[in-house]
C-alpha positions as CSV (number, residue, x, y, z in Angstrom):
1,M,120.9,-29.5,70.4
2,I,122.8,-26.6,69.1
3,I,124.4,-27.0,65.6
4,R,127.7,-25.2,65.0
5,K,130.6,-25.2,62.6
6,F,133.4,-27.7,63.0
7,K,136.3,-26.5,65.1
8,N,139.8,-27.9,64.8
9,E,139.8,-29.0,68.4
10,D,136.9,-31.3,67.5
11,S,139.1,-33.4,65.2
12,V,140.4,-36.0,67.6
13,E,137.0,-36.8,69.0
14,L,135.4,-36.8,65.6
15,A,138.0,-39.2,64.2
16,E,137.3,-41.5,67.1
17,V,133.5,-41.3,66.5
18,I,134.0,-42.0,62.7
19,A,136.3,-45.0,63.5
20,K,133.8,-46.5,66.0
21,T,130.9,-46.0,63.6
22,L,132.6,-47.5,60.7
23,R,133.7,-50.5,62.7
24,T,130.2,-51.0,64.1
25,T,127.9,-50.3,61.2
26,N,130.1,-51.5,58.3
27,S,131.4,-54.7,59.7
28,K,128.6,-56.8,58.2
29,D,129.3,-55.6,54.7
30,Y,133.1,-55.0,54.6
31,S,136.2,-56.7,55.7
32,S,138.1,-55.3,58.7
33,E,141.0,-54.7,56.4
34,Y,138.8,-52.5,54.2
35,I,137.4,-50.6,57.1
36,E,140.8,-50.0,58.8
37,N,142.1,-48.7,55.5
38,D,139.3,-46.2,55.3
39,I,139.9,-45.2,59.0
40,S,143.6,-44.7,58.3
41,F,142.6,-41.8,55.9
42,L,140.2,-40.2,58.4
43,T,142.7,-39.0,61.0
44,A,142.3,-35.8,63.0
45,D,144.8,-34.1,60.8
46,K,143.0,-35.1,57.6
47,L,139.6,-33.9,59.1
48,I,141.2,-30.5,59.8
49,E,142.6,-30.4,56.3
50,R,139.2,-31.3,54.8
51,S,137.4,-28.7,56.9
52,N,139.3,-26.1,54.8
53,W,137.3,-27.0,51.7
54,T,134.1,-28.7,53.0
55,K,131.3,-27.6,55.3
56,N,131.3,-29.6,58.5
57,Y,129.0,-29.2,61.5
58,G,128.8,-30.5,65.0
59,N,126.6,-30.1,68.0
60,T,127.2,-28.9,71.5
């Protein structure tokens, strides 16, 4: 695995992975309404915006 910095073109796929993960791992502890609310704030555009002030990494 090669770790690299986040690229804007990663944002759509990353948003999908985050949504799938939240729905899978958090469904036992949180309502679907709560999870979907969180997901609504983790869009591809928001991930790009956050990448300007946070450190994000991915793998290739």
